[in-house]
N, C-alpha and C positions, 0 to 999 in steps of 0.2 A: 544678562546673556554675554559673556565674553565670548570674543572671537579669537582662533588662534590666529596670529601674525607670523607666524614663522619662526624656526632657529634666528637669532637675532644676529648672527656672523654671516649666515648664508645671506637672509634678506639684505641685510648693508651692503656686500659684494657686489649683489646682483642690482642692487639700487643705482652703488656707484658706475657700476659699466653703463647702468641704462643712461645714467645724467651724463656723460661722454658719448649719447649717440649710439653705440654698440649693443645696446639691447632693446627689446622690444617692450618692455615692463609686464611684470606679471602681477596684477594686485587682485586679490580673491574678494572683488567686489560683492561677488552674488547680486543680490535686487536692488543694493544701494548705487543709488543714482545724483548723490548730491551734490558732485562736483560738476556736473550737466543741468542743474538746477536750480543754481546757485547765486546766480546775476554776478558770474563770472567772465572777465574779458579771455579771451584765448590769444596769445599770441601765436602767428604762422612766420615762422624761419623761410628765411630765402630757400633752404634747402627741404621744405614743406612740399614738395614735387607731387606725390599722389594725394594730399590734401589741398593743392591749387587747383589740381585737376576735377573736384569735386565739390568744391566751395564756390556758389554763386560768387564772381566778383563785386557785385556790390553789395554782399555784406562785410566786405574788409574796408578797411580805411590805415593810414599810415601810422603806425605808432610812434608817439610824442616821445621825443629824445633818443631814437634810436637810429642807425642807419638808415638808409636807403634799402627796401628790400621785407624789411619787416614792418609786418602789419596785425592789428586786430579783430579778432570778429567780436561783437557786443550780444546782447539777449536780447529775448524779446520781453513784449509785457508782463511775461510771466516769471520773467527771469531765468527763463530757460534756454540752453546753447538754442540756435537755430536748426542745428543740424541734429537736435536730441529730437525724434518723433517716432510715434506710437510705442512710448516708454522706454525707447531702446535709442543707440545713437547708430543713426543711420549712414556713418560712412567710418565705420568701426576700424575695418581693414586699413582704411586709410587715412586715419586720426593723424590729426600733427604731433609732432615730438612733444609739446607743451602737454597734452594730454597722457602721453605716453607715460612721462616722467611723473606725473600728479601723483602722489600718493601718502593718502594722509596719515600712514603708519609714521610719516616723519615727524608728523606732529605728538604723535604720541612719543616716538624714541627721544627728541629733545625735551620734553616737557615745554613745548613752547604753548604760550600764551593765544588761547582760541577763541577770545571773545569776540574778533570780528566775523567769525565764521557763523554759516548758517548754522540755525539748530540741528539739522539732521547731520550734519559733516561734523558738530559737535559731538553728538551721540556717539557717531561714529568710532573718533578718535577715542572715546573712553572705553568702547569694550578692546579694542586691540590687546592683544595678550601676549609677549614672546615669549619665546622660550628660550633658556639659557642652558643647555645639556651640554655644548662644546666649552674648552677649556677656553677657548678666547672671546664667545661670546659676551660674558660680564666685563672683560679686559675694552671690548671695542664698544660696548654700551656706554661704560664708564666716559673715554674718550669722546662720543658724542656728547655727553652733559657736558664736559670740559669746556670743549668748545663753545657749546652754546652759551655756558656761563660766561665765559672768557668776550664774546662778543657782546653780551649784553655789558658786563661791569667796563668795557673798555673802548666804547662805540664812537666816543669822543675823540678817540684818539687815530682813528682809520682816517685815511685819505678821505676829504668830500667824496660822495658819489658813491665810493665804496660797496657801503653796507647798503643793501636795497631797504625800503621804508615798510615793508610787508613783513609782519612775525614768520609765515607761511617759508617765505624767501629767505629768510634769515636762517629758519630751521635747514633750508637744503642747502644753505653757506655751510653750517656747521657739520652737516656728512658730509661734505666735499673735503672739508679742511681736517677733520678729525683725526687723519693717521700721523698728526704732527701733534697731537696730544699723547699718544701712547707714549711716550716716554716720561717720566718722574717729572714732575714740578722744579726740582732743582738743578733739572740739567738743561731746563730752557736759557735762553738768554734774557737779555734784561725786557720790558715787554714794548718797546718802542723798536727792536730790534726784532723780536718775532712777529710783530706785526707786520715789517718791511718783508718778513720770509715768507707772513701768509699772502699778503700782496702779490709779492713776486713769484710765486710758485701756483698762485690759484687767481689769475688775474680774472676779471667779471666781463670782459669783452676782448 
Protein backbone atom coordinates (compact mmCIF):
# COMPACT_ATOMS: atom_id res chain seq x y z
CA UNK A 1 0.00 0.00 0.00
CA UNK A 2 1.36 3.40 -1.00
CA UNK A 3 1.41 6.30 1.45
CA UNK A 4 0.84 9.91 0.42
CA UNK A 5 4.15 11.75 0.79
CA UNK A 6 2.55 15.10 -0.01
CA UNK A 7 2.86 17.55 -2.87
CA UNK A 8 6.55 17.41 -3.81
CA UNK A 9 7.20 21.14 -3.93
CA UNK A 10 5.47 21.70 -0.56
CA UNK A 11 7.37 18.85 1.08
CA UNK A 12 10.68 20.05 -0.36
CA UNK A 13 10.22 23.64 0.79
CA UNK A 14 9.19 22.50 4.27
CA UNK A 15 12.12 20.11 4.56
CA UNK A 16 14.67 22.71 3.47
CA UNK A 17 13.25 25.07 6.09
CA UNK A 18 13.60 22.35 8.72
CA UNK A 19 17.20 21.71 7.66
CA UNK A 20 17.93 25.37 8.32
CA UNK A 21 16.67 24.90 11.87
CA UNK A 22 13.62 27.08 11.28
CA UNK A 23 10.96 24.37 11.14
CA UNK A 24 9.76 21.67 13.49
CA UNK A 25 9.61 18.86 10.96
CA UNK A 26 6.30 17.35 9.96
CA UNK A 27 6.68 13.72 8.95
CA UNK A 28 3.51 11.60 8.72
CA UNK A 29 5.15 8.67 10.48
CA UNK A 30 1.89 7.08 11.57
CA UNK A 31 2.76 3.97 13.55
CA UNK A 32 6.22 3.64 11.98
CA UNK A 33 9.06 3.80 14.51
CA UNK A 34 11.81 2.68 12.14
CA UNK A 35 14.25 5.51 12.87
CA UNK A 36 13.85 4.95 16.63
CA UNK A 37 14.52 1.22 16.47
CA UNK A 38 17.21 0.82 13.79
CA UNK A 39 20.50 1.03 15.71
CA UNK A 40 21.15 4.65 14.80
CA UNK A 41 23.45 7.04 16.64
CA UNK A 42 21.74 10.36 17.32
CA UNK A 43 23.77 13.56 16.99
CA UNK A 44 23.06 16.02 19.80
CA UNK A 45 24.04 19.55 18.79
CA UNK A 46 25.07 22.38 21.14
CA UNK A 47 21.77 24.16 20.42
CA UNK A 48 19.66 21.15 21.45
CA UNK A 49 18.96 22.79 24.80
CA UNK A 50 15.62 21.13 25.43
CA UNK A 51 16.91 17.68 24.54
CA UNK A 52 19.94 18.08 26.79
CA UNK A 53 17.68 18.90 29.72
CA UNK A 54 15.79 15.60 29.45
CA UNK A 55 18.43 13.15 28.16
CA UNK A 56 20.52 11.58 30.95
CA UNK A 57 24.11 12.83 30.68
CA UNK A 58 25.55 9.33 30.95
CA UNK A 59 23.92 8.41 27.62
CA UNK A 60 25.96 11.01 25.74
CA UNK A 61 29.56 10.95 24.54
CA UNK A 62 31.70 13.24 22.41
CA UNK A 63 31.10 12.99 18.67
CA UNK A 64 34.36 11.96 16.95
CA UNK A 65 35.66 14.49 14.44
CA UNK A 66 33.25 17.25 15.47
CA UNK A 67 33.89 20.37 17.57
CA UNK A 68 33.41 20.39 21.32
CA UNK A 69 29.76 20.46 22.31
CA UNK A 70 28.64 17.94 19.71
CA UNK A 71 27.71 14.61 21.26
CA UNK A 72 26.22 11.29 20.26
CA UNK A 73 23.58 9.15 21.88
CA UNK A 74 23.78 5.45 21.15
CA UNK A 75 21.22 2.66 21.29
CA UNK A 76 20.41 -0.29 23.54
CA UNK A 77 20.95 -4.00 22.96
CA UNK A 78 17.78 -4.13 20.87
CA UNK A 79 18.97 -1.32 18.63
CA UNK A 80 16.42 1.05 20.16
CA UNK A 81 17.04 4.67 21.07
CA UNK A 82 17.20 4.80 24.89
CA UNK A 83 14.54 7.52 24.80
CA UNK A 84 12.16 5.18 22.95
CA UNK A 85 9.89 3.82 25.67
CA UNK A 86 6.56 1.99 25.65
CA UNK A 87 6.46 2.05 21.87
CA UNK A 88 7.01 5.77 21.43
CA UNK A 89 9.46 8.63 21.88
CA UNK A 90 9.42 9.68 25.52
CA UNK A 91 10.90 13.12 24.76
CA UNK A 92 9.02 13.87 21.55
CA UNK A 93 8.35 17.55 22.30
CA UNK A 94 12.01 18.03 23.26
CA UNK A 95 13.54 15.68 20.67
CA UNK A 96 16.86 16.86 19.20
CA UNK A 97 17.21 18.59 15.86
CA UNK A 98 18.61 15.40 14.31
CA UNK A 99 15.31 13.65 14.95
CA UNK A 100 13.25 16.59 13.74
CA UNK A 101 15.20 16.60 10.49
CA UNK A 102 15.09 12.86 9.90
CA UNK A 103 12.65 12.24 7.07
CA UNK A 104 13.04 9.05 5.06
CA UNK A 105 11.13 10.69 2.20
CA UNK A 106 14.53 12.21 1.40
CA UNK A 107 15.71 8.75 0.37
CA UNK A 108 12.66 8.29 -1.83
CA UNK A 109 13.02 11.72 -3.44
CA UNK A 110 16.69 11.15 -4.32
CA UNK A 111 16.33 7.46 -5.21
CA UNK A 112 19.16 6.80 -2.79
CA UNK A 113 20.63 3.37 -2.13
CA UNK A 114 18.87 2.00 0.95
CA UNK A 115 20.72 -1.29 1.42
CA UNK A 116 22.34 -0.20 4.69
CA UNK A 117 19.00 0.87 6.17
CA UNK A 118 16.92 -1.45 8.34
CA UNK A 119 14.20 -3.53 6.73
CA UNK A 120 11.44 -1.43 8.27
CA UNK A 121 12.94 1.80 6.91
CA UNK A 122 13.51 0.26 3.48
CA UNK A 123 9.87 -0.79 3.36
CA UNK A 124 8.69 2.63 4.42
CA UNK A 125 10.77 4.35 1.75
CA UNK A 126 9.22 2.14 -0.93
CA UNK A 127 5.70 3.08 0.14
CA UNK A 128 6.08 6.86 -0.15
CA UNK A 129 4.30 8.38 -3.14
CA UNK A 130 4.68 12.08 -3.91
CA UNK A 131 2.11 14.16 -5.76
CA UNK A 132 3.12 16.38 -8.68
CA UNK A 133 0.01 18.47 -9.23
CA UNK A 134 1.66 21.88 -9.03
CA UNK A 135 3.73 23.24 -11.90
CA UNK A 136 7.04 23.39 -10.05
CA UNK A 137 6.85 20.00 -8.34
CA UNK A 138 8.23 17.96 -11.21
CA UNK A 139 10.84 20.62 -11.98
CA UNK A 140 12.11 20.53 -8.40
CA UNK A 141 11.98 16.73 -8.29
CA UNK A 142 14.16 16.57 -11.39
CA UNK A 143 16.61 19.05 -9.85
CA UNK A 144 16.91 16.88 -6.73
CA UNK A 145 17.68 13.81 -8.84
CA UNK A 146 20.23 15.78 -10.89
CA UNK A 147 21.93 16.90 -7.69
CA UNK A 148 22.12 13.34 -6.36
CA UNK A 149 23.45 12.06 -9.69
CA UNK A 150 26.06 14.84 -9.81
CA UNK A 151 27.31 13.91 -6.34
CA UNK A 152 27.63 10.25 -7.33
CA UNK A 153 29.35 10.95 -10.64
CA UNK A 154 31.85 13.49 -9.31
CA UNK A 155 32.41 12.45 -5.69
CA UNK A 156 36.17 12.16 -6.19
CA UNK A 157 36.39 15.79 -7.30
CA UNK A 158 34.92 17.22 -4.12
CA UNK A 159 37.30 18.40 -1.37
CA UNK A 160 38.29 15.73 1.12
CA UNK A 161 35.73 15.29 3.91
CA UNK A 162 33.14 17.52 2.22
CA UNK A 163 30.85 14.70 1.16
CA UNK A 164 29.40 12.62 4.00
CA UNK A 165 30.04 8.89 3.86
CA UNK A 166 26.48 7.78 4.57
CA UNK A 167 24.04 7.58 1.67
CA UNK A 168 21.23 9.13 3.71
CA UNK A 169 23.41 12.16 4.47
CA UNK A 170 24.39 12.51 0.83
CA UNK A 171 20.70 12.43 -0.02
CA UNK A 172 20.12 15.28 2.42
CA UNK A 173 22.98 17.21 0.81
CA UNK A 174 21.37 16.72 -2.61
CA UNK A 175 18.23 18.31 -1.18
CA UNK A 176 20.26 21.24 0.18
CA UNK A 177 21.94 22.00 -3.14
CA UNK A 178 19.06 21.18 -5.48
CA UNK A 179 18.33 24.83 -6.32
CA UNK A 180 21.64 25.02 -8.20
CA UNK A 181 20.34 22.34 -10.54
CA UNK A 182 17.14 24.11 -11.54
CA UNK A 183 18.97 25.81 -14.42
CA UNK A 184 19.60 24.00 -17.73
CA UNK A 185 22.82 21.99 -17.86
CA UNK A 186 24.28 24.11 -20.65
CA UNK A 187 24.25 27.15 -18.35
CA UNK A 188 26.44 25.51 -15.72
CA UNK A 189 30.14 26.40 -15.43
CA UNK A 190 32.76 23.67 -15.70
CA UNK A 191 32.42 20.76 -13.29
CA UNK A 192 35.30 21.99 -11.15
CA UNK A 193 33.85 25.51 -10.95
CA UNK A 194 30.41 24.13 -10.21
CA UNK A 195 31.80 22.10 -7.33
CA UNK A 196 33.54 25.23 -5.99
CA UNK A 197 30.18 27.00 -6.10
CA UNK A 198 28.52 24.16 -4.19
CA UNK A 199 31.20 24.08 -1.50
CA UNK A 200 31.22 27.85 -1.03
CA UNK A 201 27.44 28.27 -0.97
CA UNK A 202 26.72 25.17 1.10
CA UNK A 203 29.51 24.67 3.64
CA UNK A 204 29.22 21.57 5.78
CA UNK A 205 30.46 23.15 8.99
